[in-house]
C-alpha positions in Angstrom: 0.0 0.0 0.0 1.0 3.6 -0.4 -0.6 7.0 0.2 -2.3 8.3 -2.9 -2.0 4.9 -4.4 -5.6 5.1 -5.5 -4.6 7.9 -7.9 -3.6 7.1 -11.5 0.2 6.9 -11.9 0.3 9.7 -14.4 -1.5 12.0 -12.0 0.9 11.2 -9.2 3.8 11.9 -11.5 2.3 15.4 -12.1 1.6 16.1 -8.4 4.8 14.7 -6.7 8.4 15.7 -6.8 9.0 12.5 -4.7 6.1 10.0 -4.6 5.0 8.3 -1.4 6.8 5.1 -0.6 5.2 1.7 -0.7 4.9 -0.2 2.7 3.2 -3.2 4.2 2.0 -4.3 7.6 5.4 -5.9 8.1 7.3 -2.6 7.5 9.5 -1.2 10.3 7.5 0.4 13.2 9.1 3.8 12.7 7.8 3.9 9.1 4.3 2.6 10.0 3.9 5.1 12.9 4.4 8.0 10.5 2.3 6.4 7.8 -0.9 5.9 9.8 -2.3 9.1 8.4 -6.1 9.4 8.8 -7.1 6.3 10.9 -10.7 5.6 10.0 -12.9 4.2 12.8 -15.7 1.8 12.1 -18.1 -0.1 14.5 -17.2 -3.8 14.6 -20.9 -4.6 14.2 -21.3 -3.5 10.6 -22.7 -6.5 8.7 -20.7 -5.9 5.5 -17.5 -4.9 7.3 -15.2 -6.8 4.9 -16.7 -5.0 1.9 -16.3 -1.7 3.7 -12.7 -2.3 4.4 -12.0 -3.2 0.8 -13.9 -0.1 -0.4 -12.1 2.3 1.9 -8.7 0.8 0.9 -9.6 1.6 -2.7 -10.3 5.2 -1.7 -6.9 5.8 -0.1 -7.4 4.7 3.5 -4.3 3.0 4.9 -5.3 2.4 8.5 -8.6 1.4 10.2 -9.8 0.7 13.7 -12.7 -1.8 14.1 -14.3 -0.7 17.3 -15.8 -2.9 20.1 -15.8 0.0 22.6 -17.6 3.3 22.7 -19.0 3.1 19.2 -21.3 0.2 20.0 -23.9 -0.6 22.6 -22.8 -2.7 25.6 -25.2 -5.4 24.5 -23.5 -5.6 21.1 -20.0 -6.6 22.3 -20.4 -10.3 21.9 -22.2 -10.1 18.5 -19.5 -7.6 17.5 -16.7 -10.0 18.3 -18.5 -12.8 16.4 -18.9 -10.5 13.4 -15.3 -9.5 13.5 -14.2 -13.1 13.4 -16.5 -13.7 10.4 -15.4 -10.6 8.5 -11.7 -11.3 9.0 -12.2 -14.8 7.6 -14.0 -13.2 4.7 -11.2 -10.8 4.0 -8.6 -13.6 4.3 -10.4 -15.7 1.7 -10.3 -13.0 -0.9 -7.2 -13.6 -3.1 -5.1 -10.6 -3.9 -6.8 -8.3 -1.4 -4.5 -5.9 0.5 -6.5 -4.4 3.3 -5.3 -1.3 5.2 -3.5 -1.7 8.5 -6.3 -3.1 10.7 -6.6 -2.6 14.5 -9.3 -3.7 16.9 -10.4 -1.4 19.7 -11.2 -3.6 22.7 -12.7 -3.0 26.1 -10.9 -5.4 28.3 -7.4 -7.0 28.3 -9.0 -10.5 28.2 -10.5 -9.8 24.7 -7.0 -9.5 23.2 -5.8 -13.2 23.5 -9.4 -14.4 23.0 -9.8 -12.6 19.7 -6.4 -13.5 18.4 -7.2 -17.2 19.1 -10.6 -17.0 17.4 -9.2 -15.2 14.3 -7.0 -18.2 13.6 -5.0 -17.9 10.3 -6.8 -14.6 9.5 -4.8 -13.0 12.3 -2.2 -12.3 9.6 -4.4 -9.4 8.6 -4.4 -7.8 12.1 -1.8 -5.2 12.9 -2.7 -4.7 16.6 -5.1 -3.3 19.2 -6.3 0.1 20.4 -6.3 0.3 24.2 -9.0 2.6 25.7 -8.7 5.0 28.6 -5.0 4.3 29.1 -3.2 4.9 32.3 -0.3 3.0 33.8 -2.6 1.0 36.2 -5.2 0.2 33.5 -2.8 0.0 30.6 -0.2 -2.6 31.8 -2.7 -5.5 31.8 -3.6 -4.6 28.2 0.1 -4.5 27.2 0.8 -7.8 29.0 -2.1 -9.4 27.2 -0.9 -8.1 23.8 2.6 -9.5 24.4 1.2 -12.9 25.4 -1.1 -12.9 22.3 1.9 -12.0 20.1 3.9 -14.9 21.5 1.1 -17.4 21.1 0.2 -16.4 17.5 3.7 -15.6 16.1 2.2 -12.4 14.6 3.8 -9.0 15.4 1.1 -7.0 17.1 1.2 -3.3 17.9 -0.6 -1.3 20.6 -2.1 2.2 20.2 -3.1 3.4 23.7 -5.8 6.1 23.8 -5.1 9.0 26.2 -8.6 10.0 27.3 -9.0 9.4 31.1 -10.1 12.2 33.5 -6.9 11.7 35.5 -5.0 13.1 32.5 -7.3 16.0 32.2 -7.4 17.2 35.9 -4.5 19.5 36.8 -3.9 17.9 40.2 -3.2 14.4 38.7 -2.0 15.2 35.2 1.8 15.1 35.7 1.6 11.9 37.8 -0.6 10.3 35.3 1.7 11.2 32.4 4.7 9.9 34.3 2.9 6.6 34.8 1.9 6.4 31.1 5.5 7.1 30.1 6.7 4.2 32.3 4.2 1.9 30.9 4.7 2.6 27.2 8.5 2.9 27.8 8.5 -0.7 29.1 6.8 -1.9 25.9 8.3 0.7 23.5 8.8 -1.8 20.6 5.1 -2.6 20.7 3.6 0.9 21.0 3.0 2.2 17.5 1.4 5.5 18.4 -0.5 7.3 21.2 -4.0 8.5 20.3 -5.7 11.5 21.9 -9.4 11.1 23.1 -10.5 14.7 23.1 -14.2 13.9 23.0 -13.8 12.2 26.4 -11.8 15.2 27.7 -14.6 17.5 26.7 -17.2 15.3 28.3 -15.6 15.6 31.7 -16.6 19.3 31.7 -19.8 19.0 29.6 -18.1 20.7 26.6 -18.4 20.2 22.9 -16.5 22.3 20.4 -18.5 23.9 17.6 -17.7 23.2 13.9 -16.1 26.5 13.5 -13.7 26.0 16.4 -10.8 23.6 16.8 -9.6 21.5 19.7 -7.0 24.3 20.3 -9.8 26.9 20.9 -10.9 24.9 23.9 -8.2 25.9 26.3 -8.6 23.1 28.8 -8.1 20.6 25.9 -5.3 22.5 24.4 -3.4 22.5 27.7 -3.7 18.6 27.8 -2.4 18.3 24.2 0.5 20.5 25.1 1.5 18.5 28.1 1.1 15.1 26.3 3.4 16.3 23.6 5.8 17.8 26.2 6.2 14.5 28.0 5.5 11.8 25.4 6.2 13.4 22.0 9.8 14.6 22.4 12.2 14.4 19.5 15.2 13.2 21.5 14.5 9.5 21.0 12.3 9.1 24.1 9.1 10.2 22.4 6.3 8.5 20.5 4.1 9.5 17.6 1.0 11.3 19.0 -2.0 11.5 16.6 -4.5 14.3 16.3 -8.0 14.3 17.8 -11.2 13.3 16.0 -13.2 15.8 14.0 -16.9 15.2 14.7 -18.7 17.1 11.9 -19.7 16.2 8.3 -22.1 19.1 7.4 -22.9 22.4 9.0 -26.5 23.7 8.7 -25.6 27.2 10.0 -22.4 29.0 10.7 -21.6 31.8 13.1 -18.2 32.8 11.8 -16.8 33.4 8.3 -15.3 30.5 6.5 -11.7 29.9 7.3 -10.5 28.9 3.8 -8.8 31.6 1.8 -10.2 32.0 -1.7 -6.9 32.7 -3.6 -5.5 29.1 -3.5 -8.7 27.8 -5.1 -9.0 30.6 -7.6 -5.5 29.9 -8.8 -6.3 26.4 -9.9 -10.0 27.1 -10.8 -11.3 25.0 -7.9 -13.9 27.4 -6.4 -16.6 24.7 -6.4 -14.3 22.5 -4.3 -13.9 25.3 -1.8 -17.7 25.7 -1.6 -18.1 22.0 -1.0 -15.5 21.9 1.7 -17.1 24.9 3.5 -20.6 23.3 3.2 -19.3 20.1 4.9 -17.4 21.9 7.7 -14.1 21.0 6.2 -12.6 24.4 6.6 -12.6 23.9 10.4 -11.0 20.4 9.9 -8.3 21.8 7.6 -7.4 24.4 10.2 -7.3 21.8 13.0 -5.0 19.5 10.9 -2.7 22.5 10.4 -2.7 23.2 14.1 -2.1 19.5 14.9 1.0 19.6 12.8 2.2 22.9 14.3 1.8 21.3 17.8 3.8 18.1 17.1 1.0 15.7 16.2 1.0 13.4 13.1 -2.0 11.7 11.7 -5.6 11.9 12.9 -8.5 9.9 14.2 -11.4 10.0 11.7 -15.0 8.9 12.0 -16.1 9.8 8.4 -14.5 8.8 5.1 -14.7 12.4 3.8 -12.1 13.4 6.4 -9.4 11.1 5.2 -8.3 13.0 2.1 -7.8 16.4 3.8 -5.6 14.7 6.4 -3.5 13.1 3.8 -3.3 16.2 1.5 -2.1 18.4 4.3 0.5 15.7 5.4 2.3 15.9 2.0 5.6 17.7 2.4 5.8 20.9 0.3 8.7 21.3 -2.1 9.9 24.2 0.1 9.9 22.2 3.3 11.8 19.4 1.6 14.4 21.7 0.2 15.0 23.2 3.7 15.2 19.8 5.4 17.7 18.5 2.8 19.9 21.6 3.2 19.9 21.3 7.0 20.8 17.6 6.9 23.6 17.8 4.4 26.7 15.9 5.8 28.9 19.0 5.5 26.5 20.9 7.8 27.3 18.6 10.7 29.2 21.3 12.6 26.2 23.6 12.6 25.8 27.1 11.3 23.2 29.3 9.7 22.2 29.4 6.1 19.7 31.2 3.9 17.0 28.9 2.5 17.0 28.0 -1.2 13.7 29.8 -1.4 15.5 32.9 0.1 12.7 33.6 2.5 13.9 32.3 5.8 16.9 31.3 8.0 17.8 27.7 8.4 19.8 27.1 11.6 21.3 23.7 11.3 21.5 22.4 14.9 18.1 23.8 16.2 16.3 22.7 13.1 17.8 19.3 12.7 15.1 17.4 14.6 12.4 19.1 12.5 14.3 18.3 9.3 14.6 14.6 10.3 10.8 14.4 11.0 10.1 16.2 7.8 12.1 13.7 5.7 10.3 10.8 7.4 7.0 12.4 6.5 8.2 13.0 3.0 9.0 9.3 2.7 5.5 8.1 3.5 3.4 11.0 2.2 5.6 12.2 -0.6 6.9 15.6 -1.7 4.7 17.9 -3.8 6.0 19.4 -7.0 7.2 23.0 -6.7 4.0 24.4 -8.2 1.6 22.0 -6.4 -0.3 22.9 -3.2 -2.9 21.2 -1.0 -5.8 22.3 -3.3 -4.5 20.3 -6.2 -3.8 17.3 -3.9 -7.4 17.5 -2.6 -8.9 17.8 -6.0 -6.9 14.9 -7.5 -7.8 12.6 -4.6 -11.6 13.0 -4.8 -13.1 10.0 -6.4 -14.5 10.8 -9.9 
């Protein structure tokens, strides 16, 4: 699989200076953690789940979570497990099918070895588990169960803990909770693919819900948690993990209070004004702004609950030609001693030592999402990725 792999090769050649790399579920963890992109959630109870997975893969989705937790009723957990086993067997029986990276969101540690056993040979299609309401105390049993299931099945399995508990939100317990999470995921570092933020649960603790023309960063109590999570768990010194962006809840906005947040000029330049109107109609201007703020705050990828959110996440994850040029200049071997240089675009200062970590992360993102051609922006990437 590869990002934008659903686009015709000649179109990719026009869009990309460097095309996204190909990868599989067996690729190195460092590559997969950056390549998750828009992780699409789906209830595990969907009767045609295997068909849904194949369809979404054809539309550019590279990671999915099949959910047995908050997205389904308590009474539907057992039928959901049975359905998952059937649907995985269906997928495994389809020759030549390459599904996205598939994860199961469970409720209890005991579900992990049980589901791995019941999946049988179809476990080869499973990349891991999403662990809810993760703290050190609650999370260790999940990680122990995952390690045991991995040993028994012979299949490499990853964990994606969800940081969403009230202890993480409350000021008086936040640092202690983060320290505990760091100990837990540090112990199982090789098995933790990414940390996911559960902002909806954060908001629920205070009876809050952000409007479609506001981002998670406009809700100050949520923004403070994101900042502290990145501070302690997302460092670029080798101790950190990939932290993914929060879910965007909206598909369509019946009425808006504030002006749209998408500038007209990028769309006028490529004669895509109708695309701009469609994005605004479906609340995508707020989503695009939040994705940009995710990246500015150290997050990579995003939880998604609607297929229409996938392409904007991927389009804004592509590295611009200017970013790529700066990153390459900073990481040239002859720059190892440091120094300051003017960018090739002659519009900024590149300081070699302080910008090195940024450059390394940028080149990793370039590997998995590609580098846009010099005259290609996110509007062209959005327009090209929309199914005809």
